[in-house]
Backbone as CSV, one residue per row, in Angstrom:
resi,resn,N_x,N_y,N_z,CA_x,CA_y,CA_z,C_x,C_y,C_z
1,UNK,-89.717,12.927,14.416,-89.235,13.088,13.041,-90.409,13.446,12.140
2,UNK,-90.296,14.523,11.408,-91.288,14.837,10.382,-90.678,14.495,9.022
3,UNK,-91.518,14.075,8.108,-91.024,13.604,6.820,-91.607,14.431,5.680
4,UNK,-90.766,14.672,4.677,-91.173,15.447,3.499,-91.055,14.554,2.271
5,UNK,-92.124,14.428,1.512,-92.119,13.601,0.308,-91.414,14.356,-0.804
6,UNK,-90.306,13.802,-1.323,-89.565,14.489,-2.379,-89.739,13.826,-3.727
7,UNK,-90.328,12.632,-3.752,-90.597,11.912,-4.991,-91.458,10.708,-4.631
8,UNK,-92.110,10.095,-5.623,-92.908,8.904,-5.316,-92.078,7.840,-4.609
9,UNK,-92.459,7.510,-3.399,-91.752,6.490,-2.648,-90.464,6.945,-2.004
10,UNK,-90.141,8.238,-2.103,-88.891,8.770,-1.550,-89.215,9.897,-0.584
11,UNK,-88.741,9.766,0.668,-89.032,10.748,1.695,-87.740,11.244,2.335
12,UNK,-87.738,12.501,2.712,-86.600,13.108,3.381,-87.062,13.554,4.762
13,UNK,-86.327,13.135,5.794,-86.757,13.395,7.156,-86.161,14.657,7.741
14,UNK,-86.917,15.311,8.592,-86.440,16.460,9.356,-86.468,16.039,10.824
15,UNK,-85.307,15.724,11.406,-85.282,15.098,12.731,-85.333,16.095,13.878
16,UNK,-85.598,15.577,15.050,-85.370,16.316,16.266,-83.907,16.171,16.637
17,UNK,-83.458,16.928,17.607,-82.039,16.927,17.965,-81.547,15.546,18.358
18,UNK,-82.419,14.745,19.007,-81.998,13.428,19.473,-82.063,12.375,18.383
19,UNK,-82.463,12.761,17.172,-82.613,11.793,16.094,-81.639,12.033,14.946
20,UNK,-80.728,12.972,15.097,-79.831,13.315,14.008,-78.946,12.141,13.601
21,UNK,-78.428,11.386,14.582,-77.574,10.252,14.265,-78.343,9.185,13.502
22,UNK,-79.590,8.959,13.886,-80.410,7.973,13.188,-80.645,8.392,11.753
23,UNK,-80.916,9.671,11.526,-81.131,10.173,10.188,-79.882,10.017,9.344
24,UNK,-78.706,10.355,9.893,-77.463,10.238,9.147,-77.221,8.792,8.742
25,UNK,-77.455,7.863,9.673,-77.289,6.454,9.343,-78.200,6.023,8.208
26,UNK,-79.437,6.504,8.210,-80.381,6.164,7.145,-79.934,6.748,5.815
27,UNK,-79.475,7.980,5.854,-79.019,8.625,4.622,-77.799,7.923,4.042
28,UNK,-76.904,7.462,4.912,-75.714,6.764,4.442,-76.116,5.462,3.749
29,UNK,-77.064,4.729,4.334,-77.521,3.490,3.708,-78.169,3.762,2.357
30,UNK,-78.957,4.803,2.285,-79.628,5.150,1.031,-78.638,5.613,-0.029
31,UNK,-77.525,6.166,0.391,-76.592,6.812,-0.544,-75.788,5.842,-1.386
32,UNK,-75.599,4.606,-0.906,-74.735,3.617,-1.559,-73.261,4.030,-1.512
33,UNK,-72.921,4.988,-0.674,-71.524,5.390,-0.508,-70.781,4.293,0.249
34,UNK,-69.648,3.812,-0.250,-68.896,2.772,0.463,-68.406,3.279,1.811
35,UNK,-68.738,2.569,2.870,-68.350,3.009,4.207,-66.837,3.115,4.363
36,UNK,-66.095,2.310,3.607,-64.641,2.332,3.715,-64.057,3.690,3.328
37,UNK,-64.827,4.490,2.601,-64.338,5.801,2.156,-64.662,6.921,3.143
38,UNK,-65.385,6.605,4.217,-65.859,7.650,5.136,-64.718,8.443,5.764
39,UNK,-63.574,7.799,5.973,-62.434,8.500,6.558,-61.328,8.766,5.541
40,UNK,-61.162,7.857,4.601,-60.035,7.974,3.667,-60.277,8.984,2.557
41,UNK,-61.509,9.094,2.088,-61.823,9.965,0.954,-62.494,11.235,1.459
42,UNK,-61.677,12.161,1.929,-62.179,13.412,2.460,-61.370,14.568,1.894
43,UNK,-61.944,15.765,1.914,-61.249,16.932,1.364,-59.922,17.212,2.068
44,UNK,-59.838,17.107,3.406,-58.561,17.395,4.060,-57.441,16.428,3.679
45,UNK,-57.777,15.248,3.162,-56.740,14.281,2.809,-56.258,14.435,1.363
46,UNK,-56.777,15.444,0.678,-56.371,15.674,-0.714,-54.992,16.325,-0.770
47,UNK,-54.113,15.830,-1.632,-52.778,16.397,-1.813,-52.847,17.537,-2.824
48,UNK,-52.606,18.737,-2.363,-52.741,19.907,-3.227,-51.528,20.078,-4.142
49,UNK,-51.790,20.649,-5.307,-50.720,21.051,-6.208,-50.889,22.535,-6.512
50,UNK,-49.877,23.137,-7.094,-49.870,24.590,-7.285,-50.907,25.083,-8.288
51,UNK,-51.330,24.226,-9.212,-52.216,24.692,-10.288,-53.699,24.418,-10.022
52,UNK,-54.075,24.185,-8.781,-55.467,23.878,-8.467,-56.284,25.156,-8.311
53,UNK,-56.522,25.817,-9.429,-57.316,27.047,-9.456,-58.756,26.799,-9.007
54,UNK,-59.169,25.557,-9.077,-60.557,25.199,-8.843,-60.864,24.815,-7.394
55,UNK,-59.877,24.813,-6.502,-60.106,24.273,-5.171,-61.189,25.021,-4.396
56,UNK,-61.216,26.340,-4.464,-62.245,27.101,-3.750,-63.639,26.781,-4.290
57,UNK,-63.715,26.513,-5.591,-65.003,26.109,-6.169,-65.447,24.756,-5.622
58,UNK,-64.484,23.846,-5.425,-64.795,22.535,-4.851,-65.302,22.694,-3.419
59,UNK,-64.644,23.525,-2.640,-65.071,23.745,-1.258,-66.476,24.349,-1.208
60,UNK,-66.759,25.267,-2.131,-68.089,25.867,-2.184,-69.136,24.820,-2.569
61,UNK,-68.822,23.985,-3.558,-69.747,22.938,-3.989,-70.025,21.977,-2.839
62,UNK,-68.996,21.663,-2.055,-69.147,20.746,-0.923,-70.089,21.309,0.138
63,UNK,-70.270,22.623,0.152,-71.184,23.273,1.089,-72.561,23.504,0.463
64,UNK,-72.726,23.069,-0.784,-73.985,23.310,-1.473,-74.093,24.715,-2.001
65,UNK,-72.954,25.376,-2.128,-72.923,26.762,-2.593,-72.244,26.817,-3.968
66,UNK,-72.003,28.014,-4.431,-71.305,28.182,-5.697,-72.257,28.382,-6.860
67,UNK,-71.690,28.735,-7.975,-72.472,29.097,-9.160,-73.012,27.897,-9.913
68,UNK,-72.292,26.770,-9.868,-72.605,25.657,-10.753,-73.206,24.467,-10.012
69,UNK,-74.375,23.979,-10.453,-74.934,22.774,-9.840,-74.360,21.485,-10.421
70,UNK,-73.641,21.583,-11.548,-73.038,20.403,-12.169,-71.518,20.512,-12.074
71,UNK,-70.903,19.437,-11.582,-69.461,19.385,-11.405,-68.946,18.116,-12.070
72,UNK,-67.932,18.248,-12.923,-67.399,17.102,-13.650,-65.896,17.000,-13.444
73,UNK,-65.451,15.785,-13.147,-64.029,15.488,-13.036,-63.640,14.539,-14.168
74,UNK,-62.719,14.974,-15.011,-62.213,14.138,-16.097,-60.737,13.855,-15.861
75,UNK,-60.276,12.692,-16.285,-58.860,12.354,-16.123,-58.651,10.860,-16.148
76,UNK,-57.416,10.453,-16.332,-57.097,9.029,-16.392,-57.214,8.412,-14.998
77,UNK,-57.144,7.095,-14.952,-57.231,6.386,-13.673,-56.166,6.872,-12.695
78,UNK,-56.582,7.043,-11.434,-55.634,7.365,-10.386,-55.366,8.828,-10.149
79,UNK,-56.066,9.702,-10.866,-55.807,11.139,-10.694,-56.659,11.779,-9.608
80,UNK,-57.566,11.009,-9.001,-58.292,11.522,-7.848,-59.741,11.877,-8.074
81,UNK,-60.308,11.511,-9.198,-61.692,11.880,-9.513,-62.680,11.355,-8.471
82,UNK,-62.576,10.055,-8.208,-63.524,9.440,-7.292,-63.267,9.883,-5.853
83,UNK,-62.020,10.110,-5.511,-61.696,10.616,-4.174,-62.451,11.918,-3.918
84,UNK,-62.382,12.841,-4.849,-63.040,14.131,-4.671,-64.559,13.991,-4.662
85,UNK,-65.075,13.112,-5.521,-66.526,12.909,-5.559,-67.026,12.355,-4.229
86,UNK,-66.344,11.352,-3.696,-66.727,10.800,-2.397,-66.578,11.841,-1.291
87,UNK,-65.490,12.605,-1.327,-65.245,13.616,-0.297,-66.401,14.611,-0.234
88,UNK,-66.870,15.041,-1.393,-68.001,15.966,-1.430,-69.271,15.268,-0.948
89,UNK,-69.451,14.020,-1.359,-70.626,13.264,-0.931,-70.721,13.153,0.581
90,UNK,-69.588,12.883,1.257,-69.598,12.784,2.722,-69.906,14.136,3.369
91,UNK,-69.415,15.208,2.767,-69.746,16.538,3.290,-71.260,16.776,3.228
92,UNK,-71.865,16.417,2.119,-73.313,16.614,1.967,-74.098,15.759,2.960
93,UNK,-73.688,14.514,3.133,-74.388,13.645,4.074,-74.318,14.212,5.491
94,UNK,-73.161,14.702,5.868,-72.998,15.231,7.225,-73.754,16.544,7.430
95,UNK,-74.142,17.170,6.333,-74.967,18.370,6.421,-76.461,18.021,6.440
96,UNK,-76.781,16.728,6.467,-78.173,16.293,6.534,-78.882,16.291,5.198
97,UNK,-78.122,16.084,4.118,-78.710,16.078,2.781,-78.626,14.679,2.175
98,UNK,-79.563,14.390,1.298,-79.583,13.074,0.658,-78.585,13.020,-0.492
99,UNK,-77.893,11.883,-0.597,-76.892,11.652,-1.629,-77.151,10.282,-2.246
100,UNK,-76.908,10.155,-3.532,-76.966,8.850,-4.186,-75.725,8.693,-5.049
101,UNK,-74.981,7.606,-4.787,-73.782,7.299,-5.568,-74.033,6.056,-6.410
102,UNK,-73.673,6.145,-7.679,-73.741,4.988,-8.565,-72.580,5.029,-9.543
103,UNK,-71.931,3.893,-9.728,-71.096,3.690,-10.900,-72.070,3.691,-12.071
104,UNK,-71.768,4.428,-13.131,-72.735,4.616,-14.216,-73.241,3.295,-14.785
105,UNK,-72.339,2.338,-14.980,-72.747,1.044,-15.530,-73.681,0.308,-14.569
106,UNK,-73.443,0.428,-13.268,-74.301,-0.233,-12.273,-75.689,0.392,-12.247
107,UNK,-75.759,1.702,-12.432,-77.058,2.367,-12.456,-77.888,1.872,-13.634
108,UNK,-77.297,1.808,-14.813,-78.020,1.328,-15.986,-78.446,-0.122,-15.793
109,UNK,-77.571,-0.933,-15.207,-77.893,-2.345,-14.967,-79.062,-2.482,-13.989
110,UNK,-79.060,-1.679,-12.926,-80.145,-1.742,-11.947,-81.475,-1.322,-12.570
111,UNK,-81.428,-0.290,-13.379,-82.650,0.166,-14.037,-83.148,-0.863,-15.042
112,UNK,-82.232,-1.465,-15.794,-82.619,-2.473,-16.789,-83.219,-3.701,-16.103
113,UNK,-82.606,-4.137,-15.002,-83.125,-5.303,-14.287,-84.531,-5.044,-13.778
114,UNK,-84.740,-3.865,-13.191,-86.060,-3.533,-12.698,-87.080,-3.457,-13.815
115,UNK,-86.682,-2.941,-14.955,-87.573,-2.767,-16.098,-87.906,-4.117,-16.731
116,UNK,-86.874,-4.933,-16.954,-87.081,-6.202,-17.642,-87.816,-7.220,-16.778
117,UNK,-87.564,-7.183,-15.469,-88.206,-8.134,-14.569,-89.615,-7.699,-14.175
118,UNK,-90.020,-6.535,-14.670,-91.350,-6.042,-14.361,-91.482,-5.494,-12.957
119,UNK,-90.328,-5.235,-12.322,-90.345,-4.673,-10.970,-90.512,-3.162,-11.065
120,UNK,-91.714,-2.742,-11.429,-91.979,-1.332,-11.713,-91.672,-0.450,-10.514
121,UNK,-92.013,-0.928,-9.322,-91.783,-0.123,-8.119,-90.290,0.106,-7.907
122,UNK,-89.476,-0.944,-8.096,-88.028,-0.812,-7.940,-87.460,0.157,-8.962
123,UNK,-87.869,-0.006,-10.226,-87.395,0.876,-11.283,-87.797,2.323,-10.990
124,UNK,-89.046,2.531,-10.632,-89.550,3.888,-10.394,-88.871,4.534,-9.192
125,UNK,-88.591,3.732,-8.156,-87.952,4.271,-6.965,-86.533,4.728,-7.267
126,UNK,-85.781,3.933,-8.040,-84.416,4.315,-8.408,-84.428,5.598,-9.226
127,UNK,-85.288,5.648,-10.228,-85.384,6.843,-11.073,-85.760,8.062,-10.230
128,UNK,-86.756,7.904,-9.370,-87.233,9.037,-8.567,-86.139,9.556,-7.649
129,UNK,-85.410,8.651,-6.999,-84.368,9.087,-6.076,-83.192,9.690,-6.843
130,UNK,-82.843,9.101,-7.985,-81.753,9.636,-8.803,-82.083,11.041,-9.303
131,UNK,-83.346,11.302,-9.565,-83.756,12.623,-10.036,-83.871,13.637,-8.901
132,UNK,-84.267,13.192,-7.721,-84.673,14.139,-6.677,-83.785,14.220,-5.459
133,UNK,-82.806,13.311,-5.296,-81.918,13.421,-4.137,-81.150,14.739,-4.202
134,UNK,-80.620,15.158,-3.078,-79.928,16.442,-3.036,-78.691,16.452,-3.935
135,UNK,-77.941,15.328,-3.939,-76.728,15.227,-4.753,-76.657,13.845,-5.367
136,UNK,-76.492,13.790,-6.682,-76.286,12.541,-7.405,-74.844,12.491,-7.888
137,UNK,-74.159,11.363,-7.612,-72.797,11.154,-8.092,-72.810,10.010,-9.100
138,UNK,-72.468,10.298,-10.348,-72.357,9.280,-11.384,-70.874,9.083,-11.685
139,UNK,-70.361,7.955,-11.254,-68.933,7.651,-11.347,-68.637,6.842,-12.607
140,UNK,-67.469,7.094,-13.184,-67.000,6.341,-14.357,-67.979,6.389,-15.516
141,UNK,-68.476,7.559,-15.815,-69.334,7.731,-16.984,-68.569,7.300,-18.230
142,UNK,-69.223,6.521,-19.067,-68.573,6.030,-20.286,-68.269,4.553,-20.229
143,UNK,-68.344,3.953,-19.024,-68.120,2.516,-18.904,-69.397,1.722,-19.166
144,UNK,-70.550,2.421,-19.152,-71.811,1.738,-19.419,-71.908,1.380,-20.901
145,UNK,-72.613,0.305,-21.192,-72.792,-0.113,-22.583,-73.676,0.898,-23.302
146,UNK,-73.226,1.361,-24.442,-73.952,2.401,-25.175,-75.052,1.770,-26.032
147,UNK,-76.278,2.009,-25.630,-77.424,1.542,-26.399,-78.596,2.482,-26.134
148,UNK,-79.714,2.224,-26.783,-80.858,3.132,-26.689,-81.384,3.232,-25.266
149,UNK,-81.452,2.098,-24.561,-81.970,2.113,-23.195,-81.086,2.969,-22.295
150,UNK,-79.782,2.742,-22.358,-78.860,3.502,-21.512,-78.954,4.991,-21.802
151,UNK,-79.010,5.346,-23.079,-79.109,6.756,-23.469,-80.374,7.395,-22.922
152,UNK,-81.495,6.698,-23.072,-82.776,7.231,-22.615,-82.787,7.435,-21.099
153,UNK,-82.252,6.461,-20.362,-82.297,6.549,-18.904,-81.391,7.664,-18.378
154,UNK,-80.195,7.774,-18.931,-79.303,8.848,-18.491,-79.878,10.215,-18.843
155,UNK,-80.459,10.327,-20.032,-81.090,11.591,-20.420,-82.235,11.937,-19.464
156,UNK,-83.025,10.928,-19.106,-84.171,11.140,-18.228,-83.730,11.700,-16.882
157,UNK,-82.633,11.172,-16.365,-82.135,11.601,-15.055,-81.394,12.929,-15.144
158,UNK,-80.456,13.007,-16.077,-79.589,14.190,-16.171,-80.388,15.422,-16.569
159,UNK,-81.287,15.282,-17.540,-82.069,16.440,-17.974,-82.975,16.953,-16.863
160,UNK,-83.556,16.036,-16.092,-84.407,16.452,-14.981,-83.605,17.265,-13.971
161,UNK,-82.438,16.776,-13.624,-81.609,17.484,-12.643,-81.108,18.812,-13.215
162,UNK,-80.786,18.826,-14.486,-80.319,20.061,-15.125,-81.419,21.128,-15.111
163,UNK,-82.612,20.750,-15.515,-83.729,21.695,-15.581,-84.067,22.241,-14.200
164,UNK,-83.980,21.380,-13.189,-84.349,21.781,-11.827,-83.161,22.240,-10.995
165,UNK,-81.999,22.408,-11.638,-80.780,22.887,-10.991,-80.452,22.091,-9.722
166,UNK,-80.521,20.776,-9.849,-80.158,19.892,-8.753,-78.708,19.453,-8.924
167,UNK,-77.981,19.357,-7.844,-76.546,19.126,-7.906,-76.208,17.718,-8.399
168,UNK,-75.186,17.676,-9.233,-74.801,16.444,-9.918,-73.292,16.439,-10.122
169,UNK,-72.657,15.313,-9.811,-71.226,15.141,-10.054,-71.020,14.009,-11.056
170,UNK,-70.234,14.272,-12.077,-69.792,13.246,-13.015,-68.304,12.983,-12.802
171,UNK,-67.879,11.734,-12.951,-66.462,11.448,-13.134,-66.342,10.585,-14.382
172,UNK,-65.264,10.752,-15.112,-65.075,9.957,-16.330,-63.606,9.895,-16.706
173,UNK,-63.197,8.744,-17.247,-61.855,8.595,-17.800,-61.779,9.102,-19.235
174,UNK,-62.928,9.429,-19.807,-62.979,9.854,-21.200,-62.662,11.342,-21.336
175,UNK,-62.128,11.690,-22.483,-62.000,13.111,-22.811,-63.385,13.622,-23.203
176,UNK,-63.595,14.925,-23.118,-64.923,15.496,-23.321,-65.491,15.145,-24.693
177,UNK,-64.647,15.079,-25.715,-65.134,14.806,-27.068,-65.606,13.363,-27.249
178,UNK,-65.363,12.500,-26.255,-65.807,11.113,-26.336,-67.001,10.819,-25.434
179,UNK,-67.426,11.826,-24.686,-68.624,11.695,-23.847,-69.849,11.902,-24.725
180,UNK,-70.953,11.231,-24.396,-72.180,11.428,-25.151,-72.464,12.913,-25.298
181,UNK,-72.760,13.389,-26.529,-72.889,14.829,-26.793,-73.833,15.571,-25.851
182,UNK,-75.009,14.996,-25.559,-75.970,15.702,-24.697,-75.403,15.893,-23.295
183,UNK,-74.724,14.867,-22.773,-74.147,14.989,-21.440,-72.922,15.893,-21.478
184,UNK,-72.147,15.826,-22.545,-70.999,16.722,-22.688,-71.447,18.179,-22.652
185,UNK,-72.583,18.467,-23.273,-73.125,19.834,-23.253,-73.444,20.268,-21.824
186,UNK,-74.027,19.362,-21.037,-74.344,19.687,-19.644,-73.066,19.924,-18.849
187,UNK,-72.050,19.109,-19.112,-70.777,19.265,-18.413,-70.175,20.641,-18.668
188,UNK,-70.215,21.090,-19.912,-69.585,22.371,-20.249,-70.344,23.560,-19.674
189,UNK,-71.606,23.359,-19.291,-72.371,24.439,-18.670,-72.145,24.497,-17.169
190,UNK,-71.418,23.526,-16.632,-71.106,23.510,-15.209,-69.619,23.737,-14.998
191,UNK,-69.126,23.245,-13.872,-67.706,23.351,-13.545,-67.023,22.073,-14.024
192,UNK,-66.126,22.200,-14.976,-65.452,21.060,-15.604,-63.977,21.101,-15.241
193,UNK,-63.495,20.036,-14.583,-62.115,19.999,-14.106,-61.388,18.809,-14.707
194,UNK,-60.301,19.073,-15.404,-59.446,18.021,-15.943,-58.312,17.775,-14.958
195,UNK,-58.314,16.601,-14.353,-57.278,16.244,-13.393,-56.113,15.579,-14.124
196,UNK,-54.926,16.100,-13.900,-53.752,15.602,-14.599,-52.673,15.221,-13.598
197,UNK,-51.587,14.688,-14.121,-50.464,14.350,-13.260,-50.348,12.865,-13.032
198,UNK,-49.339,12.434,-12.301,-49.124,11.014,-12.038,-50.201,10.446,-11.128
199,UNK,-50.384,9.141,-11.204,-51.373,8.464,-10.384,-51.062,8.636,-8.908
200,UNK,-52.131,8.858,-8.120,-52.000,8.974,-6.669,-52.109,7.616,-5.992
201,UNK,-52.478,6.603,-6.731,-52.706,5.296,-6.123,-51.411,4.705,-5.595
202,UNK,-51.531,4.087,-4.460,-50.372,3.428,-3.878,-49.548,4.307,-2.973
203,UNK,-49.876,5.599,-2.889,-49.129,6.472,-1.992,-49.531,6.184,-0.559
204,UNK,-48.564,6.015,0.288,-48.844,5.654,1.670,-49.633,6.748,2.357
205,UNK,-50.697,6.306,3.036,-51.488,7.250,3.816,-52.477,8.041,2.989
206,UNK,-52.543,7.790,1.659,-53.475,8.514,0.815,-54.320,7.508,0.041
207,UNK,-55.490,7.953,-0.349,-56.349,7.067,-1.126,-57.073,7.900,-2.157
208,UNK,-56.556,7.890,-3.360,-57.179,8.614,-4.463,-57.617,7.612,-5.513
209,UNK,-58.693,7.935,-6.204,-59.146,7.043,-7.265,-59.605,7.865,-8.462
């Protein structure tokens, strides 16, 4: 295994053929992706509707292709935002790319704890990986407490990824006009999808969030 330094304290491995499974396992642990979603939250399990003009763009994004490095899913609970975000995340992991998933409020809490407790290495490692991983998924944007610290940290991460054209997925229950203006601007420069319709939750054999 050869390793490439992608940020302070963050390394990405290039395995030999016999080490691919080990690398995938490591990437999954680093990603914070819930293992329970590995089979349930996938693109083939998505229930299509007639007005999904954006589906080919989603498939391209899942391959690391397409025009837009920023992808945003907006909609009320149960319309499938998190399902699609996880589905793309698993595609990226299986392609040997680094992924980091965080509920937005949990990310701010982790950064605040590291900062307040003086755990500089922990704080710096989270920031570095959030900025430099191949794909960052920020789920439920808008649930975090709005204050100066939260604003500064999200700006630090989002602006870095925007400037360096690194892939980023947002999900939010908020309408665009209620999202923080700077992040709303980034969303509108990428692929913005409003998911509508009845809740998918509770449908047998399906798992949408």
